[in-house]
Steps between C-alpha positions, in 0.01 A plus 500: 500500500372825348626707208783723620740760363855551627780757467863462601429732796277221637792253525730460798831433324751279685837361398454197279546187717836325494709769332700811584440706186299825500187319383169529683163331446154545644205265462157660471300181438612158618370190677364714783240637258374166371609539136717253308769755403735745667503858368745769604763758413878486490763772510857445377776745588751599230732225371368222725506127429297208635566137407243236590310198381139600444282310751165585332382628162589871515378784278682832542375823340760777476345836594814718518864449405640186337577145611701227331409139575754233403462122505636198316228565242628852420483861611220755474495868592167661581400861548182686596186321386678174420438165669746224590374148570726277710380139520522292815834321534697742276831625643517874426707806572299823514710815458394862521675774305631843605149646543372213716150362440147473636295191418164343567481123530254215499599150612320169493480350746612722789876558503537490879286473808359838598612681812249470780 
């Protein structure tokens, strides 16, 4: 794999699997590229909520807007330039605020099999 640079315009954003909220994700690097991590972007519409148990170690960087992540361990709210780490096995609820949010993410290992 070579050194690469990405922008959100490079991502094909699709509805996040298994939910009906206005939340879309797009992988840019995943198992198809031979690396050990998945890298991509996410877009959250205003006032959306997603509850799930984290299947992999997940690092989310907030680029625009704000997100609140709640778990049994507590609640954090992150804005532009801030990073949220969600460890594998943690049950979380991710909630966007009125302005929605744009994120970048890195997961280890890959969070789902890539589309063909």
